[in-house]
SEMARTOR-47174 format. One line per field, with one value per residue (C-alpha): chain; x, y, z. Coordinates in steps of 0.02 Angstrom, whole numbers. Each point is the difference from the previous one (the first is absolute). Example, Ala and Ser with C-alpha at 12.3 -4.5 7.8 and 13.67 -1.06 7.14 Angstrom:
<nodes>
chain	A,A
c1	615,69
c2	-225,172
c3	390,-33
</nodes>
This chain:
<nodes>
chain	A,A,A,A,A,A,A,A,A,A,A,A,A,A,A,A,A,A,A,A,A,A,A,A,A,A,A,A,A,A,A,A,A,A,A,A,A,A,A,A,A,A,A,A,A,A,A,A,A,A,A,A,A,A,A,A,A,A,A,A,A,A,A,A,A,A,A,A,A,A,A,A,A,A,A,A,A,A,A,A,A,A,A,A,A,A,A,A,A,A,A,A,A,A,A,A,A,A,A,A,A,A,A,A,A,A,A,A,A,A,A,A,A,A,A,A,A,A,A,A,A,A,A,A,A,A,A,A,A,A,A,A,A,A,A,A,A,A,A,A,A,A,A,A,A,A,A,A,A,A,A,A,A,A,A,A,A,A,A,A,A,A,A,A,A,A,A,A,A,A,A,A,A,A,A,A,A,A,A,A,A,A,A,A,A,A,A,A,A,A,A,A,A,A,A,A,A,A,A,A,A,A,A,A,A,A,A,A,A,A,A,A,A,A,A,A,A,A,A,A,A,A,A,A,A,A,A,A,A,A,A,A,A,A,A,A,A,A,A,A,A,A,A,A,A,A,A,A,A,A,A,A,A,A,A,A,A,A,A,A,A,A,A,A,A,A,A,A,A,A,A,A,A,A,A,A,A,A,A,A,A,A,A,A,A,A,A,A,A,A,A,A,A,A,A,A,A,A,A,A,A,A,A,A,A,A,A,A,A,A,A,A,A,A,A,A,A,A,A,A,A,A,A,A,A,A,A,A,A,A,A,A,A,A,A,A,A,A,A,A,A,A,A,A,A,A,A,A,A,A,A,A,A,A,A,A,A,A,A,A,A,A,A,A,A,A,A,A,A,A,A,A,A,A,A,A,A,A,A,A,A,A,A,A,A,A,A,A,A,A,A,A,A,A,A,A,A,A,A,A,A,A,A,A,A,A,A,A,A,A,A,A,A,A,A,A,A,A,A,A,A,A,A,A,A,A,A,A,A,A,A,A
c1	8450,-34,-108,-112,-50,106,-19,-156,-79,-138,-43,-187,-58,-182,-70,100,-54,-182,15,87,-131,-139,75,23,-181,-64,111,-66,-180,3,92,-127,-147,72,21,190,89,152,168,176,176,170,85,165,12,137,88,-26,-189,26,146,-101,-138,99,177,163,-10,-137,128,62,-174,-22,42,91,130,65,-79,78,-58,106,-157,-15,-157,-90,-135,-149,-10,-166,-131,-30,143,-59,-178,61,94,-149,-125,117,11,-189,-53,-101,-93,-46,-171,14,-8,110,-41,137,64,141,67,189,135,124,182,105,170,-24,8,-129,-118,-173,-121,137,91,109,-143,-186,-159,-98,-168,29,-161,-2,-120,85,-70,-122,50,-156,-11,-129,144,95,-153,-19,175,-13,-168,75,139,-128,-108,147,10,-189,-4,142,-109,77,-106,32,58,139,54,-1,24,94,-25,93,37,171,-76,-89,162,93,-126,4,190,16,-126,107,149,92,89,-26,178,-23,-164,89,84,-166,-87,139,-12,-190,16,105,-108,-60,172,119,0,-64,158,108,-109,9,189,10,-116,97,177,92,-125,-142,-133,-5,-48,-173,-40,61,-118,-147,45,-6,-164,-75,34,-101,-162,-124,-180,-80,-83,168,84,-136,16,189,-19,-117,142,125,-4,-90,-33,-189,24,149,-94,-150,68,31,-175,-75,104,-48,-182,1,68,-137,-132,69,-28,187,21,24,166,64,105,60,177,124,152,-23,119,67,187,13,7,-99,-165,-95,-167,-106,101,-51,64,-95,57,-52,-104,116,151,105,52,68,-122,-105,-4,33,-26,-74,-2,155,-53,172,89,-47,60,161,34,-10,-177,-167,-42,-153,-64,6,-45,31,68,108,-52,126,-38,124,-79,-174,37,66,-158,-115,92,-6,-188,-27,-85,133,-68,45,95,-71,32,-157,-95,-181,27,134,-41,44,28,-32,97,115,-144,-99,130,-73,-169,86,94,-160,-94,146,7,-189,0,148,-89,-140,122,31,161,37,145,32,144,134,47,-89,-29,-111,-165,63,153,-106,-122,145,65,-176,-4,174,-57,-148,-127,-183,-52,81,-82,33,-15,19,-63,-175,-12,57,-126,-146,79,15,115,7,19,73,-17,169,-58,-154,60,-156,-9,-131,-14,-37,-48,89,-138,34,187,-41,-107,44,47,182,23,-162,77,120
c2	3690,-47,130,-124,-182,-124,9,-90,1,114,101,-4,167,9,42,-141,-120,51,-46,-164,-47,45,-117,-137,19,-16,-151,-86,47,-70,-159,-28,27,-135,-123,7,-31,101,-81,61,-68,55,147,-97,-166,-123,63,-167,27,135,-75,-161,98,130,-68,66,161,61,22,163,75,-51,68,-155,-44,-142,3,-47,-179,-6,-6,89,105,138,129,-62,73,-87,-104,-150,-108,28,-41,-161,-52,35,-90,-150,-14,-24,-49,-153,90,157,4,30,119,99,186,99,178,94,178,-22,130,-58,47,-2,79,64,162,127,73,75,-122,-118,19,-117,-34,-1,-75,-119,-86,-183,-93,-183,-143,-169,-168,51,-21,72,172,64,10,109,111,12,70,120,61,28,106,104,19,70,137,27,15,126,109,-48,-41,-77,171,-14,-183,-146,-185,-69,-188,-131,-187,-77,-163,95,93,-165,-75,154,9,-184,31,146,-117,30,-159,-62,42,180,34,82,126,38,25,118,103,16,53,149,53,159,46,-36,53,-137,-5,-26,-146,-77,16,-83,-141,-39,14,-158,-102,17,18,22,178,-45,-101,142,121,-120,-28,186,13,-122,129,128,-100,93,-33,-168,-19,26,-126,-128,28,-22,-157,-81,5,-105,-182,-20,186,-3,-113,99,165,-65,40,180,10,-66,117,155,-58,-15,177,61,-90,90,166,37,-11,189,-22,-148,-2,-162,35,-135,111,-28,-144,26,-23,-143,-170,-90,77,-140,68,156,154,180,172,151,165,180,39,140,-116,131,-119,-174,-145,19,-188,-159,-184,-156,-189,-91,-182,-81,123,-66,-174,71,89,-165,29,-79,-38,113,116,183,174,167,177,128,183,125,158,115,13,-12,147,104,-35,47,165,34,-33,104,-144,-20,26,148,-9,-126,113,108,11,-7,130,108,44,176,46,185,1,-121,-41,-65,-133,-140,21,-7,-159,-81,41,-52,-172,-21,44,-115,-143,25,-12,185,72,135,112,144,117,-81,166,159,109,142,-44,70,-115,-150,37,21,-172,-71,64,-67,-172,2,-9,8,80,103,-35,147,-20,148,47,41,-163,-99,86,-51,-170,31,71,109,-100,92,-78,41,-35,111,129,-23,-31,-40,-38,-182,-91,-145,-114,59,-30,-176,-20,50,182,-36,-177,5,131,-125
c3	2642,-184,-85,-91,-15,-97,-190,-56,174,63,152,32,68,61,-174,-77,135,-26,-185,41,129,-122,-130,130,57,-179,-32,155,-36,-177,53,138,-119,-112,144,12,166,52,35,25,13,61,-86,10,-92,-51,-156,-88,5,-134,-97,-18,-88,-98,-14,75,-102,117,139,-76,24,182,170,64,130,108,172,167,-23,-160,-108,-167,17,-97,27,-99,-176,-36,89,-113,66,178,-55,-81,157,113,-112,-16,189,16,-176,52,139,-97,-82,-188,-82,116,-8,87,-4,84,12,17,-9,-132,-33,-158,-24,-176,-98,53,-126,-3,77,59,165,102,119,-23,71,-107,-4,-42,-37,-55,-34,20,-47,-137,-184,-81,-82,125,124,-123,-21,188,31,-149,65,172,-74,-97,155,98,-131,5,189,-9,-112,-168,-152,-172,-59,131,-2,-122,32,-150,-11,-103,5,-22,-62,-139,-39,-8,-122,-112,1,-45,-138,-61,-20,163,53,177,58,-61,90,147,-114,-87,167,56,-159,9,181,-59,-148,85,70,-144,-184,-116,-106,155,55,-174,1,171,-53,-158,68,52,-100,124,-136,-189,-50,-63,155,111,-85,18,184,38,-94,126,134,-98,15,111,49,35,-172,-86,117,-34,-188,7,107,-126,-127,99,56,166,9,34,152,65,-4,100,174,-53,-72,162,107,-100,-2,189,18,-116,105,153,-88,-18,-189,-14,90,-103,-159,-78,-60,-52,26,188,35,177,-6,125,-83,135,-58,-84,-61,15,48,28,49,67,-76,15,-154,-58,17,88,138,22,21,157,24,-95,18,-75,8,62,11,13,112,172,-45,-74,164,91,56,-36,-181,-9,-137,49,-62,80,-13,87,14,68,95,-90,-172,74,115,-146,-100,145,19,-187,-5,159,92,135,177,107,163,122,150,-13,163,48,135,80,180,56,183,31,164,90,119,-149,-44,110,-84,-171,50,62,-161,-111,80,-11,-186,-34,86,-126,-145,-27,-67,129,47,119,41,107,78,52,-153,-56,-80,-166,0,45,-142,-120,50,-21,-180,-34,60,-118,143,-48,166,136,169,116,188,117,174,-64,-96,152,109,-110,-43,-187,-132,-155,-161,-149,-173,-76,-177,4,125,106,188,129,184,40,158,82,-66,-178,23,57,-156,-177,17,-46,-63,-98,-115,-80
</nodes>
C-alpha cells in the first residue's frame, strides 16, 4: 500500500475536512447573500474545450487521456470554459444578468510550490450579461466579504484593483506602440517579482521597445492610488473617459463601506490576455503568500470560446492559500467532531436506556455518541473528553429507577442529577 497520496494531492483528515467545510460554508453563504445561484459541471471535459481557450501548450499542464470512446478528454483545470458552454446552451432563456457560482475541484499537472498544488477547490463567482462597473464592484465586494466572514480584516487582506483599459491608455501615452502592448503588460505584471534592470533588459531586447519607452512603461506600473491614476489619465488622450469605470467601481466599494480593504494599484495586470477591463487580486496584507483570489472583466471570452457574446466579470478563489492564511491568523475552526453529549452506561443492563436516549437526542438534532462496547465508567469518560463532548450523561441502575440521569459538564467539572423531563428539555442540548 502506498504510504502517502500522490504528489500535489491531499488527504483530508477530520481537522482538514472541518477547515474545508468551513471555507465552503462561507463561500456559499456570501454567494447566497449576493443573490448568486450555484451550478456545477462534469469534472471530465473534452480536451479541445481547454485548448480552444489557452492554446495547445496548455496540454502539458493537464491530466488528459484518450477514453474508451476514442475521445481526447481532460480533468478540468478551470471552470470558465464549462461556464461558457453551459451559458451558450441556454443563453436566450437565461435572465440577464446571470449571477452564478460554483465550487469545483480543479486539477493541473504542474510544479508544486507553496500555495499551489495539483488539485484544489475553488470558488468561481461570475456576473454575465452586465457591462457596467457596478458588476465589477459587486464581485470584488463578494471576494472581500468572504474574507470578512472568515474573520479577516483590512489588516489581514487587501483587494488590489487595476484596469487594463487605463493601463493601455497610459502605455500608449508613454510611447508604447500597439503591437508592443502585450510585452509591456507582461513586464508590469512581473514588477514585484523581477528586478527592474532585468525587466528593462527584456523589454529592450529584440527591439521590443526603445530604452526610454521601456522605462516610461514600467513607471506606469508604479502608479498607485486612485488620485494618482486619475492625474496620470488626464495627461493622455482619452484618459479621463477611460478611467471613469474604475472611478465608479471604487466609489461603489466605498459606498458599501469596504474602502479600507481596497488599494488601487496599476501593477495588477492579471497575466491572462482575455481580461478586458477592471482586474483585481486579493492578497494577504503582509504579502507572505500567493494571491488569495484573482479575477476581473473578460467581455470577449465567452464569444471566443464559441459561446454567447455576453460581457462577463468574475473571480476564482482557491482553498489552499486561503486555508494557509486562516491558520496563520489563528481563525481556522477546530475539529467538527465535537459532541453535545456522550452517554455513559454504568452497567450492561443500562445500555438499552442509553440507546433510547441517544436516539431521542439525535432526533432533536443533537450530536451524540456512546460506547459501542461494555467499558468502565472511567474509560467512557476518557473517550467523551477525547471526542470533545460538552456533557457526559451517566445512566446507571439508580438513574433508570427514577427515570433520570446524571449530567456532568465536562468543561466546568460540575455535575447534577436531572429528571427525564429535563432530559427531554434543554438539560443537554440547551448547553450548546
